[in-house]
Rosetta silent file (secondary structure, phi, psi, omega in degrees, C-alpha in Angstrom):
SEQUENCE: QVQLVESGGGLVQAGGSLRLSCAASGTIFSINAMGWYRQAPGKQRELLARITNDDNINYADPVKGRFTIFRDNAKNTVHLQMNSLKAEDTAVYYCNARVSRGALEYAYWGQGTQVTVSS
SCORE:     score description
SCORE:     0.000 S_00000001
   1 L     0.000  154.569  176.431   11.724   66.392  -68.811 S_00000001
   2 E  -134.546  135.003 -179.809   11.350   62.902  -69.994 S_00000001
   3 E  -114.166  132.205 -177.418    9.069   61.629  -72.753 S_00000001
   4 E  -123.516  129.869 -176.470    7.999   58.053  -72.892 S_00000001
   5 E  -129.682  118.125  176.639    6.309   56.503  -76.053 S_00000001
   6 E   -89.888  157.538  176.976    4.996   53.011  -75.917 S_00000001
   7 E  -157.444  162.831  171.555    4.348   50.654  -78.739 S_00000001
   8 L   108.187   -5.012  179.774    3.595   46.989  -79.267 S_00000001
   9 L   -78.955  173.406 -178.614    0.205   46.465  -77.841 S_00000001
  10 E   162.348 -164.229 -179.915   -2.613   44.643  -79.640 S_00000001
  11 E  -103.006  129.345  178.582   -4.828   41.642  -79.807 S_00000001
  12 E  -143.028  157.930  172.007   -3.507   38.118  -79.167 S_00000001
  13 E   -81.804  153.115  175.090   -4.894   34.743  -78.332 S_00000001
  14 L   -51.355  130.330 -172.241   -4.414   33.067  -74.988 S_00000001
  15 L    97.991  -14.436 -177.726   -0.998   31.403  -74.968 S_00000001
  16 L   -82.922 -172.780 -176.331    0.453   33.811  -77.288 S_00000001
  17 L  -133.573  155.123  175.374    3.172   36.466  -76.977 S_00000001
  18 E  -148.280  151.491  171.986    3.587   40.171  -77.383 S_00000001
  19 E  -118.911  130.026  176.450    6.497   42.435  -76.902 S_00000001
  20 E  -105.346  145.161  178.827    5.953   46.054  -75.689 S_00000001
  21 E  -132.207  144.192 -178.825    8.466   48.710  -76.155 S_00000001
  22 E  -137.096  113.107 -179.242    8.948   52.131  -74.463 S_00000001
  23 E   -93.664  123.771 -173.103   11.216   54.652  -75.984 S_00000001
  24 E  -106.144  148.997  176.369   12.515   57.329  -73.655 S_00000001
  25 E  -149.460  167.902 -170.473   13.770   60.799  -74.759 S_00000001
  26 E    95.403 -136.075 -174.319   14.714   64.024  -73.023 S_00000001
  27 L   -90.697   70.914 -172.695   16.786   64.242  -69.812 S_00000001
  28 H   -77.169  -18.889 -179.132   17.276   60.462  -69.883 S_00000001
  29 H   -69.548  -14.773 -179.941   20.595   60.579  -67.867 S_00000001
  30 H   -96.149    6.964  178.758   18.501   61.259  -64.821 S_00000001
  31 E   -76.122  125.253 -176.493   16.399   58.194  -65.035 S_00000001
  32 E   -92.914  -34.866  177.224   16.836   55.947  -61.996 S_00000001
  33 E  -154.841  155.587  173.301   14.516   53.197  -63.111 S_00000001
  34 E  -127.073  144.529  179.395   12.024   52.136  -65.658 S_00000001
  35 E  -148.957  173.973  177.894    9.039   49.915  -65.328 S_00000001
  36 E  -126.955  129.678 -179.275    5.853   48.594  -66.696 S_00000001
  37 E  -119.461  163.175  173.406    2.381   48.889  -65.089 S_00000001
  38 E  -143.051  166.283 -177.955   -1.034   47.894  -66.244 S_00000001
  39 E  -148.223  110.196  175.515   -4.498   48.850  -65.386 S_00000001
  40 L   -91.902  157.571 -174.620   -7.566   46.750  -66.144 S_00000001
  41 L   -55.699  132.685  177.064  -11.115   48.165  -66.071 S_00000001
  42 L    76.896    2.075 -179.310  -12.273   48.709  -62.500 S_00000001
  43 L  -115.935  163.320  171.503   -8.991   47.793  -61.041 S_00000001
  44 L   -77.341  157.413  175.827   -6.017   49.889  -59.690 S_00000001
  45 L   -69.051  131.419 -176.272   -2.875   50.351  -61.703 S_00000001
  46 E  -122.534  143.776  171.931   -0.379   47.660  -60.732 S_00000001
  47 E   -72.404  126.024  179.088    3.387   47.301  -61.087 S_00000001
  48 E  -101.897  -47.535 -170.608    4.485   44.374  -63.272 S_00000001
  49 E  -155.588  149.790  177.933    8.162   44.756  -63.698 S_00000001
  50 E  -146.727  138.060  178.505   10.963   47.221  -62.974 S_00000001
  51 E  -129.905  132.758 -177.796   14.537   47.538  -63.955 S_00000001
  52 E   -94.537  172.856  175.302   17.003   49.944  -62.367 S_00000001
  53 L   -47.846  -45.622 -177.726   20.135   51.681  -63.606 S_00000001
  54 L   -94.864   26.434  170.360   22.337   48.983  -62.136 S_00000001
  55 L    63.244   25.984  166.563   20.161   46.280  -63.612 S_00000001
  56 L   -77.900  134.472 -178.840   18.245   45.163  -60.562 S_00000001
  57 E  -126.683  140.927 -176.847   15.064   43.702  -61.772 S_00000001
  58 E  -136.729  138.694  178.849   11.853   42.933  -59.922 S_00000001
  59 E  -124.489  143.436  165.716    8.606   41.156  -61.144 S_00000001
  60 L   -67.601  144.566  179.791    5.127   41.028  -59.654 S_00000001
  61 H   -47.878  -48.221 -173.318    4.034   37.564  -58.774 S_00000001
  62 H   -57.842  -13.689 -168.833    1.275   37.390  -61.370 S_00000001
  63 H  -121.508   -6.539 -179.513    3.845   37.788  -64.243 S_00000001
  64 L   -59.884  131.310  179.946    6.977   35.952  -62.839 S_00000001
  65 L    86.788  -11.628 -177.800    8.207   33.370  -65.266 S_00000001
  66 L  -116.374  -39.812  179.976    5.996   34.700  -68.185 S_00000001
  67 E  -109.899  146.189  178.554    7.208   38.296  -68.653 S_00000001
  68 E  -127.283  134.479  176.240   10.737   39.620  -69.060 S_00000001
  69 E  -108.495  139.032  175.708   11.875   43.214  -68.861 S_00000001
  70 E  -156.478  162.548  179.416   15.068   44.267  -70.627 S_00000001
  71 E  -129.360  160.287 -178.459   16.532   47.321  -72.218 S_00000001
  72 E  -121.353   91.420 -172.154   18.358   48.440  -75.156 S_00000001
  73 H   -56.830  -41.787 -175.562   20.663   51.258  -73.863 S_00000001
  74 H   -61.283  -22.809  178.665   21.840   52.280  -77.280 S_00000001
  75 H  -113.271    8.845 -179.251   18.264   53.042  -78.238 S_00000001
  76 L    48.888   44.837 -178.324   17.040   54.256  -74.775 S_00000001
  77 E  -125.465  146.285  178.089   14.368   51.754  -74.935 S_00000001
  78 E  -114.419  134.590 -179.329   12.794   49.326  -72.430 S_00000001
  79 E  -121.525  153.176  169.833   10.917   46.274  -73.574 S_00000001
  80 E  -119.801  105.268  176.256    8.451   43.897  -71.923 S_00000001
  81 E   -84.861  121.808 -172.944    8.414   40.505  -73.502 S_00000001
  82 E  -118.087  118.864 -177.982    5.140   38.882  -72.459 S_00000001
  83 L  -115.797  166.171  175.072    4.748   35.054  -73.117 S_00000001
  84 L    48.576   46.687 -174.789    2.023   32.628  -72.177 S_00000001
  85 L   -63.932  151.116 -177.486   -0.532   35.435  -72.116 S_00000001
  86 L  -123.744  162.593  174.251   -3.793   34.831  -70.293 S_00000001
  87 H   -55.416  -37.409 -174.423   -7.236   36.491  -70.581 S_00000001
  88 H   -70.967  -11.096  175.514   -6.563   38.144  -67.176 S_00000001
  89 H   -81.151   -1.187 -176.368   -3.614   39.961  -68.654 S_00000001
  90 L   -72.821  131.439 -170.963   -5.963   42.109  -70.772 S_00000001
  91 E  -174.956  171.986  165.669   -5.362   45.727  -69.616 S_00000001
  92 E  -100.585  122.096 -179.086   -3.878   49.052  -70.767 S_00000001
  93 E   -89.676  136.736  176.184   -0.043   48.832  -70.174 S_00000001
  94 E  -124.330  138.815  172.768    1.936   51.835  -69.139 S_00000001
  95 E   -86.659  146.927 -178.754    5.575   52.601  -69.192 S_00000001
  96 E  -138.066  144.482  176.083    7.007   54.505  -66.234 S_00000001
  97 E  -130.530  137.489  178.205   10.308   56.229  -65.473 S_00000001
  98 E  -102.860  107.570 -162.269   11.534   57.409  -62.188 S_00000001
  99 E  -114.630  135.192  172.806   13.655   60.611  -62.633 S_00000001
 100 E   -81.224  136.871  166.723   15.859   62.454  -60.304 S_00000001
 101 E  -137.022   98.985 -173.464   15.864   66.227  -59.895 S_00000001
 102 L    59.429 -125.104 -177.872   18.256   67.069  -57.112 S_00000001
 103 L   -85.526   -4.851 -178.890   16.988   65.371  -53.895 S_00000001
 104 E  -102.223  160.281  176.470   13.510   64.601  -55.354 S_00000001
 105 E  -128.709  134.952 -176.058   12.396   61.875  -57.551 S_00000001
 106 E  -121.659  150.109  176.703    9.521   62.274  -60.107 S_00000001
 107 E  -105.680  135.057  174.485    7.467   59.710  -62.021 S_00000001
 108 E  -123.751  147.170 -179.090    6.798   60.065  -65.648 S_00000001
 109 E  -126.983  154.040  172.369    4.309   57.921  -67.742 S_00000001
 110 L   -86.722  179.454 -170.445    3.676   56.939  -71.231 S_00000001
 111 L   -83.612   -8.502 -178.078    0.326   57.319  -72.884 S_00000001
 112 L    88.770  146.707  179.429   -0.473   53.601  -72.485 S_00000001
 113 E  -140.939  135.925 -173.175   -1.085   50.801  -74.974 S_00000001
 114 E   -80.262  131.986  169.590   -4.004   48.389  -74.956 S_00000001
 115 E  -123.912  133.077 -173.029   -3.252   44.568  -74.725 S_00000001
 116 E  -128.602  113.063  179.161   -6.243   42.293  -75.323 S_00000001
 117 E  -110.955  111.079  178.782   -5.921   38.596  -74.715 S_00000001
 118 E   -83.186  143.712 -174.300   -8.724   36.494  -76.160 S_00000001
 119 L   -98.612    0.000    0.000   -9.577   33.199  -74.540 S_00000001
């Protein structure tokens, strides 16, 4: 099992910055990749950024150049630095871990943290 706990959401003005953190615990040696998603009201959950065990990083187009994903291996934590925030970034942000169990891969989710950007 893997447990994910997010923190760092809140209210910020447009143009501002926030840093989200996701602390992983449990069977963390089996994590293949961690990522950040978000879901705005009435919209589907979308992948924003992902970092793999060998440090391959991918970003979705809407956040390229504004968001940065990075991790602190010593603390088993993944962060999402969000700069130049826009009103359309308002959503619930979720941390995700892809975990191997034998030949299968499972997805684990954090509880979500609200980010609200005021225009």
